[in-house]
N, C-alpha and C positions, 0 to 999 in steps of 0.2 A: 382487768388485773394484769394481763399480758403486756399491754401497752405501758402501764405504770412500771412494771418490772424492767422493761427495756429502757425506759427513761432513767430509772434509778441506777441501773447498771452502767449506762452511758455516762451519767454524771459522775459516778465513782471512778470510772476509768479515766475520764477527762481530768479529774482532780489529781489522780496518781501520776499520769503522764505529764501533766503540766509541771509538777514538782520535779520530775526527772529531766524534762527538757531544759529546765532552767540551769541544771548542772552540766549538761552536755549539749553542744550545738548540734542542730539537726542538719542532715544532708538531703537535698531534694534533687530529683531528676530535672534536667533543664527543660523549661517550657519557653519557646521563642516569644510567645505573647507577652509574658511578664518581663522578659529582657527588653523587648522593644518598648514596652510601656514605660519602664524606668528611664530609657533614653529619651522618650517623647516628653516626659515630665521636665527633664532638665532643659531640653531644647525649647519648650514652650515658654519657660521663664526667661531664657536668654533672648529669644527673638520676639517676645511680646505677643505671641499667639495664645489662643484659649484652648483648654481641654473641656470636653463635654462628656458627661456620664448620663446614660439613659437607663432607668431602673425598671422599665416595663410597667405592666398593669396588674401585678399580682396583689390580690386581696390578702392582707396580713392575717386575717382571721381564718384563712384556709391554707392548705398545703402549697398553694400557688405563690404564697408570699415568701417562701424560704429563699428563693434565689434573689429576690429583691433585698432581703436582709443581708445576704452575702455581698450584694453590690454596695451596701452602705459602708462596708469595710474599705472599699475603694474610695468612697467619698471622704471618709474621715482622714485617711492617710494623704490623699492627693490634695485635699483642701489645706492641710497644714503645710505641705511642701510648696504649694503655689500661692500661698496667701499674700505674698508681697509682690506678685506679678502685676504688670500693668493691665493684663486681661485675666481676671480671676476665673476660677472654675465655675462652670454652669452645669446644673443637674436638672433633668426632667423626669417626671413620673406620671403615671396614668391612673393613680389611685390617690384619693384625698389624704388618707392617713399616711401613706408612704411619702407623699409630698411634704407633709408637716414634719415627719421624722427626718426627711432630707434637710430641711432648714435647720433643725436642731443639731444634726450631725455636722453640717457646714459650720455652724456657729462654734461648736466644740473644737473643730479643727483650727479655726482662726484664734480662738482663745488659747489653745495649746501652743500656738506660735507667738502668743503675746501681742497680737494685733487685732483684738476683738472689735476695735472701732472701725476696721475696714470691712467688716462683714455687711453684706447687703442681702436682705430677704429675697430680693429679685433673683438671686443666684440659684434658688431652689424653686422650681416651677411645676405647676400642674398643667400638663400640655393638652390633655384630652382624655375622656373616659371610655370611649368606644375604640375598637381596634384601629380603624383607619382614621378616625378623628384624632387619635393619639399620634399616629404617623404624620398626619397633616400638621399637627402642632409642633412636632420635633424637627421636621425637615427644614423649616426656616432657620432654626438654631444652627443646624449643620451647615447650611449654605450661606448664611448672611452674617455670622458673628465671628468671623476670623478664627474658626476652629481648625486646629492642626491635627488633632487626634480625638477619636470617639471611642468610648467604652460602652458597649451595649450589653448590659447584664441584668437579667431579670426574667419575668414571665412575658413572653411575646408569642405571637402567632405568625402566620405567613406575612403579615404586614412588615415584619422586620426586614424583608427584602427591599422594601422601599427606602428604609433608612440606610442600609448598606449601599444601595445604588447611589443615593444622594451623596454619601461620603466619598464614594469612588469618583463621582463627577468632580468633587472638590479636591481630589488627590490627597485626602486626609487618611491617616492611619486608622484602621477600624479593628478593634479588639472586641470580640463578641462572644456571648455565652447565653444559653437559655436552658430552662428545665423542660421545655416543650419539644417533643420529637419533630413536629413540623418545622418549628423555627430552627432546630439544629440542622435539619436537612438543608434548609435554605441557606443558613450561615456557612455550612461546609462548602457550598458552591460559590458563595458571594463574598464572604468576609475575608479580609486579608489575613487575620490571625484568629481563627475560631478556637474556642475552648470547648471540649467535648466531655459530656458526662460529669463525673465528680470533680473535674478540673474547675468547674464553676465555683465550688465551695472552698477552693484552695487559695483564694486571693489573699486573705489575711496572713497566711503563713509565708507566701512568697514575697509579700511586701514587707515582711519583718515586723509585724504588728504585735508580737509578743508570744510567750511560750504557750498560752492557751490555744492560739490559732494553730500552732505547730502540733500540739498534742491532739487537736481535733482530727488531724489527718490520720494519726495512729489509731484513734478510736474508730474512725470510719473503716480502716483496714480490718480491724478486729471484728467489727459487726458484720462486715462483708463476708469474712471467712465463717463466722457463725451461721449466717444465712445459708452459705454453700453446704456446710456440714448438715444442717437441718434438712435441706433439700435431698442430699445424698442419703441421709438416714431414712427419710420418708420413702424415697424410691426403693431403698433396700427392703424396708418392711413390706411394701406393696409386692415386691418380687417374691419374698418369702411367703406371703399370703397366697399369691398365685400358685406357688408350688405346693401349697398345703402344709408347709412346715410351721407356719405361725398363724 
């Protein structure tokens, strides 16, 4: 019942703030990763290079799939922007369901740009289903397909270091984020533009994909403060109990 209550409260807050954000534009703190990504999208179309998005191996039926779903917002937006490029976007995933969703999302991006006939199912690929098998499947894409920028966002482990190193060897821009602490530590040391913590889930808002994405950031802040208040209240009750007052 607690989990259901949190979901209902979150949905209500999201609805309320979505309506409010449509009336007034939002202001965000600057994140260099998203600024450089926007520049890389434009440059890739101009010089005929390819963008690559890797969504990790998160199972969508578990909590590990949340970051992969966040990555799909990148796919939808970038697919639409680069649909007329000579070298279209390529997306890799390490989970079969996520790979199928990737193809559907790519198709939606092409159709939104009114060039649905240019969509190729080969743009969304299942690269491998084990950690290092996945890395082995993604590395040739990074090194051999004229990729100028890589977006690594999803559930990864330590194997993400291999992908970041491969991109570094090709001198390609790497924007990376993960919900796994081990991967975050590796990315902080190896990625050119790492996204830390909840920045992973801010992609849709920063890419201007609609009021609902912007409102989700406000809902995250509210829920974060509620958790802090509950923790402080619990600590206060424990302290009063220790003193024998409560």
